[in-house]
Every structure is written in C-alpha cells, then in structure tokens.
ROROGU-438073 format. One line per field, with one value per residue (C-alpha): x, z, y. Coordinates in steps of 0.25 Angstrom, whole numbers, plus 5000, padded with zeros to 4 digits. Each point is the difference from the previous one (the first is absolute). Example, Ala and Ser with C-alpha at 12.3 -4.5 7.8 and 13.67 -1.06 7.14 Angstrom:
2
xx	c(5049|5006)
zz	c(5031|4998)
yy	c(4982|5014)
This chain:
89
xx	c(5000|5005|4995|5000|4999|4998|5006|4996|5013|5001|5001|4986|5007|4996|5011|4996|5008|5000|5003|4998|4999|4992|5002|5015|5001|4991|5010|5012|4993|4995|5013|5010|5006|5013|4999|4990|4990|4998|5009|4987|4994|5013|4999|4985|4996|4987|4989|4990|4997|4988|4997|5005|4996|5003|5005|5003|5013|5011|4998|4985|5005|5011|4991|4990|5011|5005|4986|4997|5013|4996|4987|4998|4999|4985|4999|5008|4991|4988|5006|5002|4986|4994|5009|4995|4986|5002|5007|4989|4990)
zz	c(5000|4996|5005|4994|5011|5001|5011|5004|5004|5010|4989|4994|4988|4997|4998|4993|5002|4998|5010|5003|5015|5003|5015|4999|4989|5009|5011|4991|4995|5013|5008|4990|5007|4994|4990|4991|4998|4986|4996|4998|5014|5007|4996|5000|5013|4999|5009|4997|4990|4992|4991|4995|4990|4999|4987|4997|4992|5001|4985|5003|5012|4992|4989|5010|5008|4987|4996|5013|5000|4986|5006|5004|5015|5000|4993|5011|5010|4994|5000|5015|5002|4993|5008|5013|4996|4997|5013|5008|4994)
yy	c(5000|5014|5013|5014|5011|5015|5008|5014|5007|5012|5010|4994|4994|4985|4989|4987|4988|4984|4989|4986|5002|5012|5000|4999|5011|5010|4998|5003|5013|5005|4997|4999|4988|4995|5012|4992|5012|5004|5012|5009|4996|5003|5015|5000|4993|4992|5002|4989|4989|5005|4988|4986|4991|4985|4992|4986|5003|5009|5004|5004|5008|5007|5004|5006|5007|5006|5004|5007|5008|5006|5005|5015|5002|5003|4986|4994|5007|4994|4986|5002|5005|4987|4991|5006|4999|4985|4998|5005|4989)
C-alpha cells in the first residue's frame, strides 16, 4: 500500500509527498528525526496532515503525486476540503 499525502505548512503552503509508511513519514516530517524530513519541510515547517490517499501500487501513487503537484493552490484546497467531507462520513 502506498500513500500520497498533503501537509499544511506553518506558512500556509501545501506540501505533497508519497510514502509506503504514513506514520513513519509523518514522524520524520514533524520531528526531522535523523534528518529525514524533505528539504521543503525543513524550511517550511509542517503544522498538520491535511489529507492522504491510498494506492495499491507505487506507480499509481507516483502518478497522483505528480498530478497534485501540478495543481494550483486553490485546487489543492478543494481536494483537502473534499477529503475532510468524506472523512466525516
């Protein structure tokens, strides 16, 4: 299982990444334990996990990560809003 995730950073930017272990990766981003945070989140500290999406294959997850990274910020905000609506149900 692979995950594409979106983090809200303290400067209100949105970081998108991919991982096979969401819990471990969040720990790395938020604590920078062992210096394994992404270069972006080292300088734009994350404040919370906004959304995540599951994929069966790394290929599918990588395609979605790329697609999200091409979106404008307002489009990413809409994705986060939809994720939240679906999580409440």
